[in-house]
C-alpha positions as CSV (number, residue, x, y, z in Angstrom):
1,M,5.7,9.2,-10.7
2,A,3.8,7.2,-13.3
3,V,3.3,4.0,-11.3
4,P,1.4,2.0,-13.9
5,Q,4.3,2.5,-16.4
6,A,7.1,2.2,-13.9
7,F,5.8,-1.0,-12.2
8,P,4.4,-3.4,-14.8
9,L,2.1,-6.0,-13.2
10,G,3.4,-9.0,-15.2
11,P,4.5,-10.2,-18.5
12,L,2.4,-9.0,-21.4
13,W,4.0,-10.9,-24.3
14,E,2.5,-11.1,-27.7
15,P,4.3,-12.4,-30.8
16,A,5.4,-9.5,-33.1
17,G,3.3,-9.1,-36.2
18,V,0.4,-11.3,-35.1
19,L,-3.0,-9.9,-35.6
20,M,-5.5,-11.4,-33.2
21,E,-9.0,-10.8,-32.2
22,P,-9.2,-8.8,-28.9
23,Q,-9.6,-11.3,-26.2
24,P,-10.2,-10.8,-22.5
25,C,-6.8,-11.2,-20.8
26,P,-6.9,-13.8,-18.2
27,Q,-5.5,-12.4,-15.0
28,S,-5.5,-13.3,-11.4
29,L,-7.6,-11.7,-8.8
30,A,-4.5,-10.0,-7.4
31,E,-3.4,-8.6,-10.8
32,G,-6.9,-7.2,-11.3
33,F,-6.9,-5.7,-7.9
34,L,-3.5,-4.1,-8.4
35,E,-4.5,-2.7,-11.8
36,E,-7.7,-1.1,-10.4
37,E,-5.7,0.2,-7.4
38,L,-3.1,1.8,-9.7
39,R,-5.9,3.3,-11.8
40,L,-7.6,4.8,-8.7
41,N,-4.2,5.9,-7.4
42,A,-3.6,7.8,-10.7
43,E,-6.9,9.7,-10.1
44,L,-5.9,10.5,-6.5
45,N,-2.6,11.9,-7.7
46,Q,-4.5,14.6,-9.6
47,L,-6.0,16.0,-6.4
48,Q,-4.5,19.3,-5.2
49,F,-4.3,20.2,-1.5
50,S,-3.9,23.4,0.3
51,E,-2.7,24.2,3.8
52,P,-2.5,22.5,6.3
53,V,-1.5,19.6,4.0
54,G,2.1,20.0,3.2
55,I,3.5,16.5,2.4
56,I,1.7,13.6,0.8
57,Y,2.9,10.0,1.5
58,N,1.7,7.6,-1.1
59,P,3.1,4.1,-0.1
60,V,1.6,2.5,-3.2
61,E,4.2,4.3,-5.1
62,Y,7.3,4.4,-2.9
63,A,6.7,1.0,-1.2
64,W,5.4,-0.7,-4.4
65,E,7.4,-4.0,-4.0
66,P,6.3,-5.0,-0.5
67,H,2.8,-3.8,-1.4
68,R,2.7,-5.9,-4.5
69,S,4.1,-8.8,-2.7
70,Y,1.3,-8.6,-0.1
71,V,-1.4,-8.3,-2.6
72,T,-0.2,-11.1,-4.8
73,R,0.4,-13.4,-1.8
74,Y,-2.8,-12.8,0.1
75,C,-5.4,-11.6,-2.5
76,Q,-6.1,-15.1,-3.8
77,G,-9.6,-16.4,-3.9
78,P,-12.7,-15.4,-2.0
79,K,-12.4,-14.0,1.6
80,E,-15.0,-13.9,4.3
81,V,-13.6,-10.8,6.0
82,L,-12.4,-7.6,4.5
83,F,-10.8,-5.0,6.9
84,L,-10.9,-1.5,5.5
85,G,-8.8,1.3,6.9
86,M,-8.8,5.0,5.9
87,N,-5.7,6.4,7.7
88,P,-2.4,4.7,7.0
89,G,-0.3,5.0,10.1
90,P,3.1,6.6,10.1
91,F,4.7,3.4,11.4
92,G,2.5,1.0,9.5
93,M,1.5,1.2,5.9
94,A,3.4,4.4,5.4
95,Q,6.6,2.4,6.1
96,T,5.7,-1.0,4.6
97,G,3.2,-0.5,1.8
98,V,1.0,-3.1,3.5
99,P,-2.4,-2.1,4.8
100,F,-2.4,-2.0,8.6
101,G,1.3,-2.8,8.1
102,E,2.9,-3.0,11.5
103,V,6.5,-3.5,10.6
104,S,7.3,-6.5,12.7
105,V,4.0,-8.2,11.6
106,V,4.7,-7.5,7.9
107,R,8.3,-8.7,8.1
108,D,8.2,-11.5,10.6
109,W,4.7,-12.9,10.5
110,L,3.5,-12.2,6.9
111,G,7.0,-12.8,5.5
112,I,6.8,-9.7,3.2
113,C,10.1,-8.1,2.1
114,G,11.3,-5.8,-0.6
115,P,12.8,-2.4,-1.0
116,V,11.0,0.8,0.1
117,Q,12.0,3.9,-1.7
118,T,12.1,7.4,-0.2
119,P,9.1,9.5,-1.1
120,P,9.6,12.7,-3.0
121,Q,9.1,14.7,0.3
122,E,9.5,13.5,3.8
123,H,8.3,15.0,7.0
124,P,11.3,15.4,9.3
125,K,9.5,13.7,12.2
126,R,8.1,10.9,10.0
127,P,11.0,9.6,7.9
128,I,10.3,6.5,5.8
129,L,12.7,3.7,6.9
130,G,10.7,0.8,5.4
131,L,11.0,-2.6,7.0
132,E,13.9,-1.3,9.1
133,C,11.7,1.2,11.0
134,P,12.2,0.5,14.7
135,Q,9.0,2.2,15.8
136,S,5.7,0.4,16.1
137,E,2.1,1.5,15.4
138,T,-0.2,2.3,18.2
139,R,-1.1,-0.3,20.8
140,T,-4.5,-0.5,19.1
141,T,-3.1,-1.5,15.7
142,H,-0.7,-3.9,17.3
143,G,-3.4,-5.5,19.4
144,T,-5.7,-5.7,16.4
145,W,-3.0,-7.7,14.5
146,M,-2.5,-10.0,17.5
147,L,-6.2,-10.6,17.6
148,R,-6.3,-11.3,13.8
149,M,-3.4,-13.7,14.1
150,N,-5.1,-15.6,16.8
151,L,-8.6,-15.8,15.4
152,W,-8.2,-15.9,11.6
153,K,-5.9,-17.8,9.4
154,T,-7.3,-16.2,6.3
155,G,-8.7,-12.8,5.5
156,W,-8.0,-9.8,3.4
157,I,-6.9,-6.4,4.7
158,G,-6.9,-3.3,2.5
159,E,-6.6,0.4,3.1
160,R,-9.5,2.3,1.6
161,I,-7.4,5.2,0.5
162,Q,-3.7,4.4,0.3
163,C,-2.3,7.9,0.6
164,G,-1.1,9.3,4.0
165,R,-1.4,13.1,4.2
166,V,1.0,14.7,6.6
167,G,0.3,18.3,7.3
168,K,2.4,21.3,8.2
169,V,0.6,22.1,11.4
170,R,1.4,22.9,15.0
171,R,1.7,19.2,15.7
172,P,4.0,17.8,13.0
173,G,3.1,14.4,11.7
174,V,-0.7,14.7,12.0
175,S,-2.3,12.8,9.2
176,F,-5.1,14.1,7.1
177,Q,-7.3,11.9,4.9
178,L,-9.7,12.5,2.0
């Protein structure tokens, strides 16, 4: 899927027939972040994997709307704290498109909504149900969100690599990361 073409970041209007000097396009921090993320995501999509990796979940593609909503809402201005994760959980970001995206936190506390598409391939034990997913992330992830909610009113959370790798291994649903 060609995410940058299928999901434009915003209006890019220019009068027809007008010749103008190239100017830096003013854009928000969130738009710049999303553009860079899509560029890096396109590079990641070029990677080829062998066994035991059998299915690749890329929530930036199939959960674009909630992901974009999260970034545009919360990636505004400077932040003092940046949480980075490397392993999107099967009941978190893989479902919601939001880094560390415990479904109930994303939907009920952050107020993020939007359609989540079905990825090209799904693991039978890890279906993508989006914001309707009834399962929760591990207690650690949930507890970390509760701590963040209580301690910080602002902050930015981002997954370092936004692709979940689900392998065809003895234990279905095991995630592999780059």
